[in-house]
N, CA, C and O atoms as a Tinker XYZ file with bonds, in Angstrom:
   504  protein
     1  N     -6.220000    6.583000   -8.390000    73     2
     2  CA    -6.063000    6.767000   -6.959000    64     1     3
     3  C     -5.134000    7.967000   -6.755000    63     2     4     5
     4  O     -4.083000    8.070000   -7.386000    81     3
     5  N     -5.545000    8.869000   -5.861000    73     3     6
     6  CA    -4.705000   10.035000   -5.644000    64     5     7
     7  C     -3.529000    9.710000   -4.719000    63     6     8     9
     8  O     -3.470000    8.649000   -4.098000    81     7
     9  N     -2.623000   10.640000   -4.653000    73     7    10
    10  CA    -1.379000   10.434000   -3.908000    64     9    11
    11  C     -1.641000   10.208000   -2.418000    63    10    12    13
    12  O     -0.997000    9.371000   -1.786000    81    11
    13  N     -2.583000   10.957000   -1.871000    73    11    14
    14  CA    -2.878000   10.831000   -0.441000    64    13    15
    15  C     -3.472000    9.457000   -0.118000    63    14    16    17
    16  O     -3.115000    8.842000    0.887000    81    15
    17  N     -4.374000    8.983000   -0.969000    73    15    18
    18  CA    -4.977000    7.661000   -0.747000    64    17    19
    19  C     -3.922000    6.572000   -0.857000    63    18    20    21
    20  O     -3.899000    5.641000   -0.051000    81    19
    21  N     -3.047000    6.685000   -1.855000    73    19    22
    22  CA    -1.988000    5.692000   -2.022000    64    21    23
    23  C     -1.061000    5.691000   -0.806000    63    22    24    25
    24  O     -0.656000    4.631000   -0.330000    81    23
    25  N     -0.730000    6.874000   -0.309000    73    23    26
    26  CA     0.126000    6.980000    0.869000    64    25    27
    27  C     -0.565000    6.361000    2.082000    63    26    28    29
    28  O      0.083000    5.687000    2.883000    81    27
    29  N     -1.870000    6.583000    2.226000    73    27    30
    30  CA    -2.626000    6.011000    3.332000    64    29    31
    31  C     -2.611000    4.496000    3.302000    63    30    32    33
    32  O     -2.438000    3.850000    4.336000    81    31
    33  N     -2.793000    3.927000    2.116000    73    31    34
    34  CA    -2.767000    2.471000    1.976000    64    33    35
    35  C     -1.390000    1.930000    2.308000    63    34    36    37
    36  O     -1.266000    0.914000    2.992000    81    35
    37  N     -0.359000    2.603000    1.826000    73    35    38
    38  CA     1.018000    2.179000    2.095000    64    37    39
    39  C      1.315000    2.216000    3.590000    63    38    40    41
    40  O      1.903000    1.278000    4.128000    81    39
    41  N      0.916000    3.286000    4.259000    73    39    42
    42  CA     1.165000    3.414000    5.696000    64    41    43
    43  C      0.408000    2.337000    6.468000    63    42    44    45
    44  O      0.958000    1.739000    7.393000    81    43
    45  N     -0.844000    2.084000    6.100000    73    43    46
    46  CA    -1.634000    1.055000    6.787000    64    45    47
    47  C     -1.010000   -0.322000    6.630000    63    46    48    49
    48  O     -0.926000   -1.083000    7.594000    81    47
    49  N     -0.573000   -0.642000    5.416000    73    47    50
    50  CA     0.034000   -1.954000    5.175000    64    49    51
    51  C      1.345000   -2.092000    5.946000    63    50    52    53
    52  O      1.597000   -3.125000    6.565000    81    51
    53  N      2.168000   -1.063000    5.909000    73    51    54
    54  CA     3.447000   -1.115000    6.617000    64    53    55
    55  C      3.229000   -1.223000    8.123000    63    54    56    57
    56  O      3.934000   -1.966000    8.806000    81    55
    57  N      2.261000   -0.488000    8.631000    73    55    58
    58  CA     1.974000   -0.526000   10.058000    64    57    59
    59  C      1.545000   -1.920000   10.488000    63    58    60    61
    60  O      2.009000   -2.433000   11.506000    81    59
    61  N      0.658000   -2.531000    9.713000    73    59    62
    62  CA     0.190000   -3.874000   10.053000    64    61    63
    63  C      1.348000   -4.862000   10.094000    63    62    64    65
    64  O      1.428000   -5.688000   11.003000    81    63
    65  N      2.236000   -4.783000    9.124000    73    63    66
    66  CA     3.375000   -5.694000    9.089000    64    65    67
    67  C      4.324000   -5.456000   10.251000    63    66    68    69
    68  O      4.818000   -6.404000   10.861000    81    67
    69  N      4.575000   -4.201000   10.554000    73    67    70
    70  CA     5.549000   -3.882000   11.591000    64    69    71
    71  C      5.025000   -4.205000   12.980000    63    70    72    73
    72  O      5.767000   -4.723000   13.815000    81    71
    73  N      3.761000   -3.908000   13.239000    73    71    74
    74  CA     3.193000   -4.247000   14.539000    64    73    75
    75  C      3.146000   -5.764000   14.694000    63    74    76    77
    76  O      3.420000   -6.295000   15.770000    81    75
    77  N      2.799000   -6.450000   13.616000    73    75    78
    78  CA     2.746000   -7.907000   13.649000    64    77    79
    79  C      4.107000   -8.494000   13.962000    63    78    80    81
    80  O      4.212000   -9.411000   14.777000    81    79
    81  N      5.146000   -7.984000   13.332000    73    79    82
    82  CA     6.500000   -8.494000   13.564000    64    81    83
    83  C      6.917000   -8.287000   15.010000    63    82    84    85
    84  O      7.548000   -9.155000   15.613000    81    83
    85  N      6.566000   -7.144000   15.558000    73    83    86
    86  CA     6.964000   -6.859000   16.935000    64    85    87
    87  C      6.162000   -7.692000   17.929000    63    86    88    89
    88  O      6.641000   -7.951000   19.033000    81    87
    89  N      4.969000   -8.111000   17.569000    73    87    90
    90  CA     4.122000   -8.847000   18.502000    64    89    91
    91  C      4.703000  -10.206000   18.861000    63    90    92    93
    92  O      4.336000  -10.776000   19.889000    81    91
    93  N      5.595000  -10.735000   18.043000    73    91    94
    94  CA     6.168000  -12.045000   18.333000    64    93    95
    95  C      6.891000  -12.066000   19.666000    63    94    96    97
    96  O      6.978000  -13.113000   20.308000    81    95
    97  N      7.419000  -10.904000   20.095000    73    95    98
    98  CA     8.164000  -10.861000   21.348000    64    97    99
    99  C      7.329000  -10.316000   22.503000    63    98   100   101
   100  O      7.845000  -10.158000   23.609000    81    99
   101  N      6.057000  -10.028000   22.269000    73    99   102
   102  CA     5.233000   -9.420000   23.308000    64   101   103
   103  C      4.795000  -10.449000   24.340000    63   102   104   105
   104  O      4.524000  -11.604000   24.009000    81   103
   105  N      4.733000  -10.021000   25.575000    73   103   106
   106  CA     4.201000  -10.818000   26.659000    64   105   107
   107  C      3.310000   -9.896000   27.476000    63   106   108   109
   108  O      3.472000   -8.676000   27.447000    81   107
   109  N      2.375000  -10.480000   28.199000    73   107   110
   110  CA     1.533000   -9.680000   29.074000    64   109   111
   111  C      0.178000   -9.406000   28.453000    63   110   112   113
   112  O      0.043000   -9.248000   27.240000    81   111
   113  N     -0.830000   -9.352000   29.327000    73   111   114
   114  CA    -2.199000   -9.187000   28.874000    64   113   115
   115  C     -2.451000   -7.894000   28.123000    63   114   116   117
   116  O     -3.047000   -7.916000   27.046000    81   115
   117  N     -2.008000   -6.759000   28.670000    73   115   118
   118  CA    -2.278000   -5.485000   28.013000    64   117   119
   119  C     -1.567000   -5.379000   26.664000    63   118   120   121
   120  O     -2.111000   -4.804000   25.721000    81   119
   121  N     -0.372000   -5.921000   26.570000    73   119   122
   122  CA     0.313000   -5.903000   25.271000    64   121   123
   123  C     -0.483000   -6.687000   24.238000    63   122   124   125
   124  O     -0.680000   -6.226000   23.114000    81   123
   125  N     -0.935000   -7.868000   24.624000    73   123   126
   126  CA    -1.720000   -8.701000   23.699000    64   125   127
   127  C     -3.043000   -8.038000   23.348000    63   126   128   129
   128  O     -3.450000   -8.040000   22.186000    81   127
   129  N     -3.715000   -7.472000   24.342000    73   127   130
   130  CA    -4.985000   -6.798000   24.071000    64   129   131
   131  C     -4.776000   -5.585000   23.171000    63   130   132   133
   132  O     -5.602000   -5.306000   22.301000    81   131
   133  N     -3.686000   -4.871000   23.374000    73   131   134
   134  CA    -3.360000   -3.743000   22.502000    64   133   135
   135  C     -3.108000   -4.200000   21.076000    63   134   136   137
   136  O     -3.538000   -3.555000   20.119000    81   135
   137  N     -2.409000   -5.316000   20.942000    73   135   138
   138  CA    -2.154000   -5.842000   19.609000    64   137   139
   139  C     -3.453000   -6.250000   18.937000    63   138   140   141
   140  O     -3.663000   -5.955000   17.760000    81   139
   141  N     -4.332000   -6.932000   19.680000    73   139   142
   142  CA    -5.630000   -7.330000   19.109000    64   141   143
   143  C     -6.419000   -6.111000   18.664000    63   142   144   145
   144  O     -7.006000   -6.110000   17.582000    81   143
   145  N     -6.438000   -5.076000   19.487000    73   143   146
   146  CA    -7.145000   -3.841000   19.123000    64   145   147
   147  C     -6.540000   -3.227000   17.865000    63   146   148   149
   148  O     -7.270000   -2.748000   16.998000    81   147
   149  N     -5.219000   -3.238000   17.760000    73   147   150
   150  CA    -4.569000   -2.643000   16.582000    64   149   151
   151  C     -4.891000   -3.435000   15.319000    63   150   152   153
   152  O     -5.046000   -2.854000   14.245000    81   151
   153  N     -4.994000   -4.759000   15.440000    73   151   154
   154  CA    -5.352000   -5.581000   14.282000    64   153   155
   155  C     -6.729000   -5.205000   13.741000    63   154   156   157
   156  O     -7.001000   -5.334000   12.547000    81   155
   157  N     -7.588000   -4.738000   14.641000    73   155   158
   158  CA    -8.952000   -4.366000   14.264000    64   157   159
   159  C     -9.092000   -2.858000   14.058000    63   158   160   161
   160  O    -10.202000   -2.328000   14.012000    81   159
   161  N     -7.937000   -2.168000   13.932000    73   159   162
   162  CA    -7.896000   -0.720000   13.685000    64   161   163
   163  C     -8.560000    0.093000   14.801000    63   162   164   165
   164  O     -9.066000    1.189000   14.559000    81   163
   165  N     -8.556000   -0.444000   16.013000    73   163   166
   166  CA    -9.093000    0.280000   17.167000    64   165   167
   167  C     -7.910000    0.930000   17.895000    63   166   168   169
   168  O     -7.490000    0.480000   18.960000    81   167
   169  N     -7.393000    1.993000   17.293000    73   167   170
   170  CA    -6.146000    2.593000   17.762000    64   169   171
   171  C     -6.289000    3.293000   19.102000    63   170   172   173
   172  O     -5.348000    3.288000   19.897000    81   171
   173  N     -7.445000    3.900000   19.377000    73   171   174
   174  CA    -7.625000    4.535000   20.689000    64   173   175
   175  C     -7.526000    3.489000   21.800000    63   174   176   177
   176  O     -6.905000    3.729000   22.836000    81   175
   177  N     -8.136000    2.344000   21.577000    73   175   178
   178  CA    -8.090000    1.260000   22.552000    64   177   179
   179  C     -6.667000    0.715000   22.696000    63   178   180   181
   180  O     -6.201000    0.478000   23.810000    81   179
   181  N     -5.984000    0.517000   21.575000    73   179   182
   182  CA    -4.599000    0.041000   21.612000    64   181   183
   183  C     -3.731000    1.015000   22.412000    63   182   184   185
   184  O     -2.884000    0.595000   23.199000    81   183
   185  N     -3.946000    2.309000   22.206000    73   183   186
   186  CA    -3.182000    3.317000   22.954000    64   185   187
   187  C     -3.360000    3.138000   24.455000    63   186   188   189
   188  O     -2.386000    3.197000   25.206000    81   187
   189  N     -4.584000    2.923000   24.895000    73   187   190
   190  CA    -4.846000    2.766000   26.333000    64   189   191
   191  C     -4.076000    1.570000   26.885000    63   190   192   193
   192  O     -3.418000    1.673000   27.920000    81   191
   193  N     -4.160000    0.443000   26.195000    73   191   194
   194  CA    -3.453000   -0.752000   26.672000    64   193   195
   195  C     -1.945000   -0.533000   26.709000    63   194   196   197
   196  O     -1.288000   -0.873000   27.693000    81   195
   197  N     -1.404000    0.029000   25.649000    73   195   198
   198  CA     0.051000    0.182000   25.589000    64   197   199
   199  C      0.554000    1.289000   26.503000    63   198   200   201
   200  O      1.670000    1.202000   27.015000    81   199
   201  N     -0.250000    2.336000   26.718000    73   199   202
   202  CA     0.147000    3.359000   27.682000    64   201   203
   203  C      0.180000    2.763000   29.093000    63   202   204   205
   204  O      1.081000    3.069000   29.875000    81   203
   205  N     -0.806000    1.910000   29.419000    73   203   206
   206  CA    -0.806000    1.229000   30.724000    64   205   207
   207  C      0.417000    0.335000   30.864000    63   206   208   209
   208  O      1.033000    0.277000   31.928000    81   207
   209  N      0.764000   -0.356000   29.797000    73   207   210
   210  CA     1.911000   -1.260000   29.848000    64   209   211
   211  C      3.201000   -0.486000   30.070000    63   210   212   213
   212  O      4.037000   -0.887000   30.879000    81   211
   213  N      3.367000    0.618000   29.357000    73   211   214
   214  CA     4.575000    1.432000   29.522000    64   213   215
   215  C      4.643000    1.994000   30.944000    63   214   216   217
   216  O      5.716000    2.036000   31.546000    81   215
   217  N      3.499000    2.424000   31.478000    73   215   218
   218  CA     3.488000    2.959000   32.845000    64   217   219
   219  C      3.870000    1.885000   33.862000    63   218   220   221
   220  O      4.599000    2.158000   34.816000    81   219
   221  N      3.374000    0.659000   33.654000    73   219   222
   222  CA     3.660000   -0.436000   34.582000    64   221   223
   223  C      5.044000   -1.042000   34.381000    63   222   224   225
   224  O      5.652000   -1.545000   35.325000    81   223
   225  N      5.537000   -0.992000   33.147000    73   223   226
   226  CA     6.820000   -1.605000   32.818000    64   225   227
   227  C      7.562000   -0.703000   31.834000    63   226   228   229
   228  O      7.589000   -0.976000   30.633000    81   227
   229  N      8.159000    0.366000   32.343000    73   227   230
   230  CA     8.815000    1.332000   31.449000    64   229   231
   231  C     10.027000    0.772000   30.699000    63   230   232   233
   232  O     10.577000    1.450000   29.832000    81   231
   233  N     10.446000   -0.444000   31.016000    73   231   234
   234  CA    11.581000   -1.050000   30.306000    64   233   235
   235  C     11.123000   -2.006000   29.204000    63   234   236   237
   236  O     11.936000   -2.745000   28.648000    81   235
   237  N      9.830000   -1.997000   28.888000    73   235   238
   238  CA     9.299000   -2.855000   27.831000    64   237   239
   239  C      9.531000   -2.219000   26.460000    63   238   240   241
   240  O      8.862000   -1.260000   26.076000    81   239
   241  N     10.488000   -2.775000   25.746000    73   239   242
   242  CA    10.805000   -2.272000   24.408000    64   241   243
   243  C      9.597000   -2.446000   23.488000    63   242   244   245
   244  O      9.266000   -1.542000   22.721000    81   243
   245  N      8.944000   -3.591000   23.561000    73   243   246
   246  CA     7.771000   -3.849000   22.717000    64   245   247
   247  C      6.666000   -2.845000   22.976000    63   246   248   249
   248  O      6.046000   -2.353000   22.034000    81   247
   249  N      6.410000   -2.534000   24.235000    73   247   250
   250  CA     5.346000   -1.587000   24.563000    64   249   251
   251  C      5.661000   -0.202000   24.008000    63   250   252   253
   252  O      4.789000    0.445000   23.429000    81   251
   253  N      6.902000    0.258000   24.178000    73   251   254
   254  CA     7.289000    1.571000   23.635000    64   253   255
   255  C      7.164000    1.578000   22.115000    63   254   256   257
   256  O      6.643000    2.531000   21.536000    81   255
   257  N      7.638000    0.525000   21.476000    73   255   258
   258  CA     7.588000    0.453000   20.022000    64   257   259
   259  C      6.139000    0.450000   19.519000    63   258   260   261
   260  O      5.793000    1.193000   18.601000    81   259
   261  N      5.308000   -0.383000   20.124000    73   259   262
   262  CA     3.921000   -0.467000   19.673000    64   261   263
   263  C      3.149000    0.803000   19.987000    63   262   264   265
   264  O      2.282000    1.210000   19.214000    81   263
   265  N      3.451000    1.421000   21.099000    73   263   266
   266  CA     2.832000    2.698000   21.423000    64   265   267
   267  C      3.217000    3.748000   20.388000    63   266   268   269
   268  O      2.387000    4.568000   19.995000    81   267
   269  N      4.462000    3.727000   19.948000    73   267   270
   270  CA     4.902000    4.652000   18.907000    64   269   271
   271  C      4.108000    4.448000   17.622000    63   270   272   273
   272  O      3.691000    5.418000   16.989000    81   271
   273  N      3.900000    3.200000   17.236000    73   271   274
   274  CA     3.127000    2.907000   16.024000    64   273   275
   275  C      1.700000    3.442000   16.178000    63   274   276   277
   276  O      1.157000    4.047000   15.254000    81   275
   277  N      1.102000    3.218000   17.340000    73   275   278
   278  CA    -0.264000    3.700000   17.572000    64   277   279
   279  C     -0.319000    5.231000   17.532000    63   278   280   281
   280  O     -1.251000    5.806000   16.970000    81   279
   281  N      0.674000    5.880000   18.126000    73   279   282
   282  CA     0.724000    7.348000   18.058000    64   281   283
   283  C      0.824000    7.805000   16.602000    63   282   284   285
   284  O      0.187000    8.783000   16.209000    81   283
   285  N      1.607000    7.111000   15.820000    73   283   286
   286  CA     1.683000    7.434000   14.387000    64   285   287
   287  C      0.308000    7.370000   13.744000    63   286   288   289
   288  O     -0.101000    8.287000   13.032000    81   287
   289  N     -0.400000    6.276000   14.002000    73   287   290
   290  CA    -1.722000    6.093000   13.409000    64   289   291
   291  C     -2.689000    7.201000   13.813000    63   290   292   293
   292  O     -3.605000    7.528000   13.059000    81   291
   293  N     -2.494000    7.775000   14.983000    73   291   294
   294  CA    -3.357000    8.839000   15.471000    64   293   295
   295  C     -2.841000   10.222000   15.097000    63   294   296   297
   296  O     -3.465000   11.225000   15.443000    81   295
   297  N     -1.703000   10.294000   14.393000    73   295   298
   298  CA    -1.161000   11.584000   13.973000    64   297   299
   299  C     -0.430000   12.329000   15.073000    63   298   300   301
   300  O     -0.220000   13.539000   14.979000    81   299
   301  N     -0.046000   11.618000   16.103000    73   299   302
   302  CA     0.668000   12.226000   17.228000    64   301   303
   303  C      2.163000   12.024000   17.010000    63   302   304   305
   304  O      2.801000   11.207000   17.674000    81   303
   305  N      2.709000   12.793000   16.057000    73   303   306
   306  CA     4.071000   12.577000   15.557000    64   305   307
   307  C      5.131000   12.719000   16.641000    63   306   308   309
   308  O      6.024000   11.877000   16.739000    81   307
   309  N      5.051000   13.762000   17.453000    73   307   310
   310  CA     6.093000   13.977000   18.464000    64   309   311
   311  C      6.045000   12.883000   19.532000    63   310   312   313
   312  O      7.087000   12.426000   20.001000    81   311
   313  N      4.846000   12.467000   19.913000    73   311   314
   314  CA     4.727000   11.365000   20.866000    64   313   315
   315  C      5.326000   10.083000   20.276000    63   314   316   317
   316  O      6.015000    9.334000   20.969000    81   315
   317  N      5.057000    9.842000   18.996000    73   315   318
   318  CA     5.614000    8.656000   18.330000    64   317   319
   319  C      7.138000    8.701000   18.348000    63   318   320   321
   320  O      7.794000    7.711000   18.671000    81   319
   321  N      7.688000    9.848000   18.000000    73   319   322
   322  CA     9.152000    9.998000   17.985000    64   321   323
   323  C      9.742000    9.687000   19.366000    63   322   324   325
   324  O     10.738000    8.971000   19.474000    81   323
   325  N      9.129000   10.223000   20.404000    73   323   326
   326  CA     9.633000   10.009000   21.767000    64   325   327
   327  C      9.596000    8.525000   22.147000    63   326   328   329
   328  O     10.522000    8.024000   22.785000    81   327
   329  N      8.536000    7.831000   21.759000    73   327   330
   330  CA     8.430000    6.411000   22.097000    64   329   331
   331  C      9.455000    5.571000   21.336000    63   330   332   333
   332  O     10.047000    4.651000   21.902000    81   331
   333  N      9.668000    5.883000   20.051000    73   331   334
   334  CA    10.715000    5.167000   19.307000    64   333   335
   335  C     12.076000    5.405000   19.957000    63   334   336   337
   336  O     12.870000    4.476000   20.107000    81   335
   337  N     12.340000    6.647000   20.340000    73   335   338
   338  CA    13.617000    6.954000   20.975000    64   337   339
   339  C     13.757000    6.241000   22.320000    63   338   340   341
   340  O     14.842000    5.780000   22.673000    81   339
   341  N     12.653000    6.152000   23.070000    73   339   342
   342  CA    12.695000    5.434000   24.355000    64   341   343
   343  C     12.989000    3.949000   24.126000    63   342   344   345
   344  O     13.792000    3.356000   24.846000    81   343
   345  N     12.347000    3.358000   23.135000    73   343   346
   346  CA    12.580000    1.940000   22.827000    64   345   347
   347  C     14.031000    1.716000   22.432000    63   346   348   349
   348  O     14.656000    0.752000   22.874000    81   347
   349  N     14.569000    2.604000   21.599000    73   347   350
   350  CA    15.965000    2.452000   21.160000    64   349   351
   351  C     16.953000    2.713000   22.288000    63   350   352   353
   352  O     18.034000    2.125000   22.309000    81   351
   353  N     16.600000    3.583000   23.217000    73   351   354
   354  CA    17.480000    3.818000   24.365000    64   353   355
   355  C     17.587000    2.547000   25.211000    63   354   356   357
   356  O     18.637000    2.261000   25.786000    81   355
   357  N     16.491000    1.791000   25.278000    73   355   358
   358  CA    16.491000    0.541000   26.037000    64   357   359
   359  C     17.219000   -0.578000   25.314000    63   358   360   361
   360  O     17.885000   -1.404000   25.939000    81   359
   361  N     17.088000   -0.601000   23.995000    73   359   362
   362  CA    17.682000   -1.684000   23.205000    64   361   363
   363  C     18.115000   -1.151000   21.829000    63   362   364   365
   364  O     17.406000   -1.332000   20.839000    81   363
   365  N     19.278000   -0.497000   21.775000    73   363   366
   366  CA    19.717000    0.164000   20.551000    64   365   367
   367  C     19.906000   -0.763000   19.349000    63   366   368   369
   368  O     19.870000   -0.303000   18.207000    81   367
   369  N     20.102000   -2.030000   19.584000    73   367   370
   370  CA    20.346000   -2.954000   18.462000    64   369   371
   371  C     19.080000   -3.681000   17.993000    63   370   372   373
   372  O     19.157000   -4.553000   17.127000    81   371
   373  N     17.921000   -3.332000   18.554000    73   371   374
   374  CA    16.673000   -3.997000   18.170000    64   373   375
   375  C     16.325000   -3.611000   16.729000    63   374   376   377
   376  O     15.976000   -2.465000   16.446000    81   375
   377  N     16.426000   -4.586000   15.833000    73   375   378
   378  CA    16.229000   -4.310000   14.406000    64   377   379
   379  C     14.800000   -3.913000   14.072000    63   378   380   381
   380  O     14.585000   -3.083000   13.187000    81   379
   381  N     13.819000   -4.486000   14.759000    73   379   382
   382  CA    12.426000   -4.120000   14.492000    64   381   383
   383  C     12.174000   -2.660000   14.830000    63   382   384   385
   384  O     11.571000   -1.927000   14.046000    81   383
   385  N     12.635000   -2.245000   15.994000    73   383   386
   386  CA    12.437000   -0.858000   16.407000    64   385   387
   387  C     13.203000    0.081000   15.486000    63   386   388   389
   388  O     12.682000    1.115000   15.067000    81   387
   389  N     14.437000   -0.283000   15.177000    73   387   390
   390  CA    15.236000    0.576000   14.278000    64   389   391
   391  C     14.554000    0.719000   12.926000    63   390   392   393
   392  O     14.492000    1.815000   12.369000    81   391
   393  N     14.039000   -0.396000   12.395000    73   391   394
   394  CA    13.342000   -0.358000   11.110000    64   393   395
   395  C     12.091000    0.519000   11.203000    63   394   396   397
   396  O     11.844000    1.335000   10.315000    81   395
   397  N     11.303000    0.359000   12.266000    73   395   398
   398  CA    10.095000    1.168000   12.439000    64   397   399
   399  C     10.435000    2.652000   12.529000    63   398   400   401
   400  O      9.757000    3.488000   11.932000    81   399
   401  N     11.485000    2.972000   13.276000    73   399   402
   402  CA    11.852000    4.377000   13.452000    64   401   403
   403  C     12.353000    4.973000   12.140000    63   402   404   405
   404  O     12.037000    6.118000   11.819000    81   403
   405  N     13.122000    4.214000   11.388000    73   403   406
   406  CA    13.576000    4.699000   10.076000    64   405   407
   407  C     12.391000    4.923000    9.143000    63   406   408   409
   408  O     12.339000    5.926000    8.431000    81   407
   409  N     11.440000    3.990000    9.144000    73   407   410
   410  CA    10.236000    4.138000    8.325000    64   409   411
   411  C      9.457000    5.373000    8.764000    63   410   412   413
   412  O      8.955000    6.123000    7.927000    81   411
   413  N      9.355000    5.583000   10.070000    73   411   414
   414  CA     8.677000    6.754000   10.616000    64   413   415
   415  C      9.324000    8.040000   10.094000    63   414   416   417
   416  O      8.633000    8.958000    9.652000    81   415
   417  N     10.646000    8.093000   10.150000    73   415   418
   418  CA    11.342000    9.304000    9.689000    64   417   419
   419  C     11.149000    9.525000    8.192000    63   418   420   421
   420  O     10.998000   10.664000    7.749000    81   419
   421  N     11.152000    8.446000    7.411000    73   419   422
   422  CA    10.889000    8.567000    5.977000    64   421   423
   423  C      9.470000    9.067000    5.721000    63   422   424   425
   424  O      9.254000    9.940000    4.880000    81   423
   425  N      8.504000    8.508000    6.452000    73   423   426
   426  CA     7.114000    8.946000    6.306000    64   425   427
   427  C      6.958000   10.403000    6.707000    63   426   428   429
   428  O      6.219000   11.146000    6.062000    81   427
   429  N      7.644000   10.820000    7.763000    73   427   430
   430  CA     7.573000   12.216000    8.184000    64   429   431
   431  C      8.029000   13.137000    7.063000    63   430   432   433
   432  O      7.434000   14.191000    6.837000    81   431
   433  N      9.072000   12.744000    6.371000    73   431   434
   434  CA     9.559000   13.565000    5.255000    64   433   435
   435  C      8.500000   13.655000    4.156000    63   434   436   437
   436  O      8.292000   14.723000    3.581000    81   435
   437  N      7.832000   12.541000    3.865000    73   435   438
   438  CA     6.780000   12.538000    2.840000    64   437   439
   439  C      5.613000   13.391000    3.298000    63   438   440   441
   440  O      5.107000   14.204000    2.526000    81   439
   441  N      5.167000   13.219000    4.561000    73   439   442
   442  CA     4.035000   13.984000    5.073000    64   441   443
   443  C      4.348000   15.471000    5.092000    63   442   444   445
   444  O      3.499000   16.293000    4.745000    81   443
   445  N      5.566000   15.818000    5.496000    73   443   446
   446  CA     5.949000   17.224000    5.508000    64   445   447
   447  C      5.962000   17.790000    4.102000    63   446   448   449
   448  O      5.518000   18.917000    3.880000    81   447
   449  N      6.466000   17.018000    3.149000    73   447   450
   450  CA     6.495000   17.456000    1.759000    64   449   451
   451  C      5.077000   17.638000    1.219000    63   450   452   453
   452  O      4.788000   18.630000    0.551000    81   451
   453  N      4.194000   16.682000    1.507000    73   451   454
   454  CA     2.815000   16.748000    1.012000    64   453   455
   455  C      2.066000   17.931000    1.616000    63   454   456   457
   456  O      1.241000   18.556000    0.950000    81   455
   457  N      2.354000   18.233000    2.869000    73   455   458
   458  CA     1.677000   19.324000    3.549000    64   457   459
   459  C      2.349000   20.667000    3.280000    63   458   460   461
   460  O      1.768000   21.724000    3.526000    81   459
   461  N      3.566000   20.614000    2.778000    73   459   462
   462  CA     4.308000   21.841000    2.538000    64   461   463
   463  C      4.821000   22.497000    3.794000    63   462   464   465
   464  O      5.205000   23.667000    3.780000    81   463
   465  N      4.831000   21.740000    4.893000    73   463   466
   466  CA     5.311000   22.264000    6.173000    64   465   467
   467  C      5.669000   21.099000    7.076000    63   466   468   469
   468  O      5.308000   19.959000    6.782000    81   467
   469  N      6.378000   21.363000    8.175000    73   467   470
   470  CA     6.705000   20.286000    9.104000    64   469   471
   471  C      5.442000   19.664000    9.683000    63   470   472   473
   472  O      4.483000   20.366000   10.006000    81   471
   473  N      5.449000   18.350000    9.810000    73   471   474
   474  CA     4.315000   17.613000   10.372000    64   473   475
   475  C      4.585000   17.374000   11.850000    63   474   476   477
   476  O      5.155000   16.348000   12.221000    81   475
   477  N      4.180000   18.312000   12.691000    73   475   478
   478  CA     4.469000   18.212000   14.121000    64   477   479
   479  C      3.418000   17.419000   14.860000    63   478   480   481
   480  O      3.713000   16.806000   15.886000    81   479
   481  N      2.201000   17.419000   14.362000    73   479   482
   482  CA     1.132000   16.616000   14.960000    64   481   483
   483  C      0.817000   17.033000   16.357000    63   482   484   485
   484  O      0.970000   18.200000   16.718000    81   483
   485  N      0.369000   16.070000   17.164000    73   483   486
   486  CA     0.019000   16.347000   18.542000    64   485   487
   487  C     -1.459000   16.197000   18.800000    63   486   488   489
   488  O     -1.880000   16.130000   19.955000    81   487
   489  N     -2.256000   16.143000   17.754000    73   487   490
   490  CA    -3.685000   15.919000   17.919000    64   489   491
   491  C     -4.086000   14.712000   17.090000    63   490   492   493
   492  O     -3.398000   14.325000   16.145000    81   491
   493  N     -5.179000   14.145000   17.452000    73   491   494
   494  CA    -5.654000   12.974000   16.724000    64   493   495
   495  C     -6.154000   13.348000   15.348000    63   494   496   497
   496  O     -6.778000   14.393000   15.161000    81   495
   497  N     -5.872000   12.473000   14.373000    73   495   498
   498  CA    -6.474000   12.605000   13.059000    64   497   499
   499  C     -7.761000   11.843000   13.082000    63   498   500   501
   500  O     -7.813000   10.738000   13.623000    81   499
   501  N     -8.790000   12.389000   12.519000    73   499   502
   502  CA   -10.087000   11.697000   12.470000    64   501   503
   503  C    -10.420000   11.346000   11.048000    63   502   504
   504  O    -11.470000   10.759000   10.787000    81   503
């Protein structure tokens, strides 16, 4: 297995665990529907639900955190960073969000190293 495939598997497994852990505190239809979509790897759909949730309830730490994870999955690195920062601004001691953001920063370092340049993202990976 090559390095990129191994990294992809690692990121997918970590994402599933982290989104699952955060879902325990989720409430609301769009949050739940977004989580269901993410479980089935339907990230575009999850993004729509979580973006709606953030727009309707900008103080939802879970929505910001899960939206950040979905942005990561789509390769939208700067959007992911902003959502993690928004979640932490709302609840700086939230261990799930802090763990996700630290993992994100570690992954960014790996992705930047593998690409030989900063991973700024901004477009969807297909």
